C-alpha positions in Angstrom: -30.4 -52.1 -31.3 -31.5 -54.4 -28.5 -33.2 -53.3 -25.3 -31.7 -55.3 -22.5 -32.1 -52.7 -19.7 -35.3 -50.7 -19.4 -35.5 -47.8 -16.9 -39.0 -46.8 -15.9 -39.5 -43.3 -14.4 -42.4 -43.3 -11.8 -44.1 -40.9 -9.5 -47.4 -40.8 -7.7 -49.5 -39.8 -10.8 -51.8 -42.3 -12.5 -50.0 -41.9 -15.8 -46.8 -43.2 -14.1 -48.6 -46.4 -13.2 -49.8 -46.8 -16.8 -46.3 -46.1 -18.1 -44.9 -48.7 -15.6 -47.3 -51.3 -16.8 -46.3 -50.7 -20.4 -42.6 -50.6 -19.6 -42.7 -53.8 -17.6 -44.8 -55.6 -20.3 -42.3 -54.5 -23.0 -39.3 -55.5 -20.8 -40.8 -58.9 -20.2 -41.5 -59.5 -23.9 -37.9 -58.6 -24.7 -36.4 -60.5 -21.7 -34.9 -57.2 -20.5 -33.9 -56.2 -17.0 -36.0 -53.5 -15.3 -35.1 -50.7 -13.0 -37.3 -48.0 -11.5 -36.4 -44.4 -10.9 -38.3 -41.8 -8.8 -37.0 -38.2 -9.0 -37.6 -35.7 -6.3 -37.9 -32.1 -7.6 -35.7 -30.0 -5.3 -36.6 -26.8 -7.2 -40.0 -27.0 -5.5 -38.6 -24.9 -2.6 -38.2 -27.3 0.3 -38.3 -25.6 3.7 -40.0 -22.3 3.7 -42.1 -21.6 6.8 -42.3 -25.3 7.9 -39.6 -25.0 10.6 -38.0 -28.1 9.1 -34.7 -27.8 7.3 -34.6 -28.4 3.6 -32.3 -31.3 4.0 -34.7 -33.0 6.4 -37.6 -32.5 4.1 -35.6 -33.9 1.1 -34.7 -36.9 3.3 -38.4 -37.4 4.1 -39.2 -37.2 0.4 -36.6 -39.8 -0.3 -38.2 -42.1 2.3 -41.6 -41.5 0.6 -40.0 -42.3 -2.7 -38.6 -45.6 -1.5 -42.1 -46.5 -0.3 -43.5 -45.5 -3.6 -41.0 -47.7 -5.5 -41.7 -50.6 -3.1 -45.4 -50.3 -4.0 -44.6 -50.4 -7.7 -42.2 -53.3 -7.2 -45.0 -55.3 -5.5 -47.8 -54.2 -7.9 -45.6 -55.1 -11.0 -44.3 -58.3 -9.5 -40.7 -57.3 -10.2 -37.8 -59.6 -9.6 -35.7 -59.0 -6.5 -32.8 -58.1 -8.8 -34.7 -55.1 -10.2 -32.9 -51.9 -9.2 -34.5 -48.9 -7.7 -33.2 -45.3 -7.8 -34.5 -42.4 -5.7 -32.8 -39.3 -6.8 -33.1 -35.6 -6.0 -32.6 -32.6 -8.2 -34.1 -31.5 -11.4 -36.2 -34.5 -12.4 -35.3 -34.7 -16.1 -31.6 -34.3 -15.4 -31.6 -36.9 -12.6 -33.6 -39.5 -14.7 -31.1 -39.1 -17.5 -28.2 -39.4 -15.1 -29.6 -42.6 -13.6 -30.1 -44.0 -17.1 -26.4 -43.3 -17.8 -25.1 -44.7 -14.6 -27.1 -48.0 -14.8 -26.7 -47.9 -18.0 -30.2 -48.2 -19.6 -30.9 -49.0 -23.2 -34.4 -47.5 -23.0 -36.2 -45.0 -20.7 -40.0 -45.3 -20.3 -41.8 -42.3 -18.9 -45.4 -41.1 -18.7 -46.6 -37.8 -20.0 -49.9 -35.9 -19.6 -49.5 -34.7 -23.2 -50.0 -31.0 -22.2 -49.2 -28.5 -24.9 -49.0 -24.8 -25.4 -49.2 -22.6 -22.4 -49.7 -25.4 -19.9 -46.4 -27.0 -21.0 -44.7 -23.7 -21.0 -45.9 -22.9 -17.4 -45.6 -26.4 -15.9 -42.7 -27.8 -18.0 -42.4 -31.3 -19.1 -40.2 -33.8 -17.4 -40.8 -36.2 -20.3 -39.7 -33.6 -22.8 -36.6 -32.8 -20.8 -35.7 -36.5 -20.7 -36.2 -36.9 -24.4 -33.9 -33.9 -25.1 -31.1 -35.0 -22.8 -31.1 -38.8 -22.9 -28.4 -40.6 -24.9 -30.7 -43.7 -25.3 -34.2 -44.0 -26.8 -37.1 -42.7 -24.7 -40.6 -44.2 -24.9 -43.2 -41.7 -23.8 -46.5 -43.1 -22.7 -49.4 -40.7 -22.9 -52.2 -40.6 -20.4 -55.3 -42.7 -21.3 -58.1 -40.6 -22.8 
């Protein structure tokens, strides 16, 4: 199997920056194309008592996501041809969907490495991606 397309999932957590560094280094060593994906978790209950509609809040989150990806693009010195996806929904599902639509040969994602009760309460996007993806998934753990 060859990895010609590497999709890197990012967010604002430090582990995402570490995973992006590893993913880009791997992609460069393989001569692979890179794409970035940022998933907005719509299950977080947008709206509430803010007086702003849920759709407007999601649109703002997408704009923030585009800025986040632009920051990653610059920091990682990505080629102009590198694609960017800002998606909204259940993060694991949306990352897997983006990987299928591109189509990616490998997904790189960071994980805090939580276990037990913490994982049960907080869930794990990385675990959800591993369970649903049709391509290999490289999970990068947080630095100790």
